[in-house]
N, C-alpha and C positions, 0 to 999 in steps of 0.2 A: 739501871738494868744492864747487864753485860752484853757485849756483842756476841751473838750466838753463832754456832757452827751450823750451817744449813744441812749438813750431812749427819744423819743419826748413826748409821753404821754401814758397813759394806758387806756384800755377799757375793763371793766369787768375782770380786773386782767391780761389782756394780754398786754404786752408791745409792743407798736408800735415804731419801730426803725426809726431813722432818715435815716439810710441807705436805707431802703425800700421806704420811702417817696421821697427821692432825686432821686433814680433810676426811680421811677414811673413818677415823674415830668419831668425828662429828656426824657423819652419815649413819653410822651404826647406832649411836645414841638417839638420833632422830627417829630411826626406824623402831627402836624399842619403845619410845614414847607413843608413837602412832599405834603400834600394835597393842599396847596395853590400854589405850584410851578409846580404841575403835568401838567397843560395845556401848559406850556412852552415846555414840552417834548412831547406834543401831546398824553398824557396819561390821561384817565378819572380820575378825582379826586376821584370819588367813587371807581374806580378800585384799587387805592392805598390802600384803607382800606382793601380790600381783601388780598393784599400782607401783610399788617401789621398783620392781624389776624393769618397768618401762620408764617411769618418770625420772629416776635418778640418772640413767644414761642420757635421757633427753636433756636433763638439766646440765649435765657436764658438757655435752656437745653444744648446747645453746650458749653456755657461758664462755666457751672457747671461741665459737664463731663470732659472738658479739665483740669479744676482745680483739680478735684478729681484724674484724671489719673496721674498727676504729684505729687500727695500727697497720693499715693495709700497705703503706709504703715500706714498712719493715718486713712484712711477711710475704709480700707479692713475689711470686715465682719460686718460692722455696717451700715445698710441701713438707719437708722434715721440720722446719721451724713451726709450721702451722699445727702439726700433730704432736709436737714435743711439749707436753704440758708439764714435764718434770721441772722445767726452769721457771714455772709460774705462768701467769697470764690467763686468769679466769675472771670474768666479769659477772658479779652476782645478779645484775639486772637481766642479763641474757639467760642465765640459768633459771631465774624465776619465771621469765616469760615462756621459755620452752617447756619447763616443768609443769607450769599451770595449764598450758595449752594441751599437753599430753594427758594430764589428769582429767580435764574437761572432756576431751574426746573419748577417753575410756569410760567416763561416767555416762556419756550418751550411749555408748555401745552396750554397757552393762546395766543400764537403767537405774543408775544411782544419782541422787540429787547432787549436782556439782557443788553448790554452796555448802551443803552439809559436809562433803568431803574436804573442801577447802578450809572450813572451820576446824576440822580435825587436824589438818596438816599444818596450819599456821603456827601453833606453838612449837612444833617440832622444827620448823624451818628457823624460827628465832633462836632456839638453843643450838642448832647446827651452825648458824652464823656466828654465834658467840664464841664457840670453840674454834671454828674454822679460821677466824680472823688471826689466830695466833700463828697460822702458817705464814702470814705476811711478816710477822716479827722475825721468824727464822730466815725468811728470804730477804729481809731488810728492804721491804717494799711497802707501798701504801702508807708511807709516813707523811708527816706534815711539814710545815715550814719551820724555820729556826725559832727557838724559844729558850728562855732561861728559867722556865718553870722547874721546880724540883723533881717532877716526874718525867722530865725529858729523857729521851734515849739518844744514844750516839749512833749516827749513821754517816759513814765516810768521814769520821773525825769532826762531825758537827752535831750539836745538840738540837733535836727537832721534836715536834709534837708527836706522841705515839698515837696517831689517829686510829690505828688498828685496835688499841686498847680502849679508846673512847667508844668505838662501835661494839666491841666485845662486851663491855659493861652494860651498855644500853640494851643490847639484844638479850642479855641474861635477865635484866629487869623486865624487858618486854615479854620474855617467856613466862615469868611469874605472873604478870598481869593477864596475859592471854589465857593461862591455865585457869585463873580465877574466873575470868569472864566466861570461858567455855563451860565451866561448871555451873554457871548461872545464866546461861544464854537466853536472850529474850526473843531472838529471831534468827533464822538461817542467814548466814553471811555476816553476822555481827563480828565474830572473831577474826575472820579473814579480812574484813574491811578495816578493823582496828589495827591489825598488823600492818596493812598498807599505809594507813594514815600515820601511825606512830613511827614506823621505820623510816618512811619518807621524810618526816619532820627532822629526825636525827641526821639522816644521810645528807640532807640539803646543807645543814650547817657544818657538819664535819667535813664534807667534801670541799668546802671553802678553804679549809686549812691544808688540804693535800697538795702536793707538788707534782704528782705523777698521774693526774686525772686524764681520762679519755676525753677528747674534745669534740664538740659539735660546732664547727666554725670557731667563733670566738668565745663560746660558752662551754662550760663543763657539762658534759652530757648527763652525768649522774644528777646534777642539780636540776637540769631541765626535766628529766623524766621523773625525778622525785617530786618536783612542784606539780607536774601534771597529774601524777598518781594521787598526791595529797588532795588536790582540788576535786578530782573526779570521785574519789572514794568517799570524801565527806558528803558530796551531793547524793551519792547512792545510799550512803548510810542513813541520811536524814529521810530519804524517800522510803526505804525499807522499814525504818523505825515507825514512821507515821502510818504506813500500811498495817504494821503489826498492831499498833494501838487502835486503829479503826476496826480491824478484825476482832480484836478482843472486846471492844465495846458492843459490837453486833451480837457476838455469841453470849456476852454477859446478860 
């Protein structure tokens, strides 16, 4: 793969970055998927736009704050660096946490079942991640350790694992799986929990290859949070599945 130019084009002397274009495209596609699939969950398509107007900004803010928090030595005392996301620096876990919290709060206010909404949102998040990861390619970031594999990419003159590509492919396959499960959903929360389980599984192993990980002491924070989410979501998944089977037996 060729070394990319991070600048797509310039307008009045202002560089428009591929990173921003790709992230924006990913968000637009995610919104389209949510909007079209909302009726399956008995949620108004128009109502999903209200969620988007709140949850997307919350996710962007959360992803930036999360990244800054784990790089505080670099950002401390420089407000411009903190708010300048044009140079990159968004952490997906922070975006997911803030976005999900915003969604749950809105569900409570608008009397919508949170798990039902999160099931609707999960496939869209997966496809957005699949596309959004290509922003890392253009920024030459989020890459892995040196390798001589035939699909390695060149970064600073060295051939490395394209970890962005690994995650992009996984998230695309995850999107397909979640769409199928959502169309045959057995209980509320099933799709959302599967997203957390399967994404965390991939992220734990791919993160081990990365060289620019955010750290939590001597541990990579993405691996720590991925392991925690994986275990918690599996436990909750088993509990909800058993409750659903028990309920079905009673009504049968």
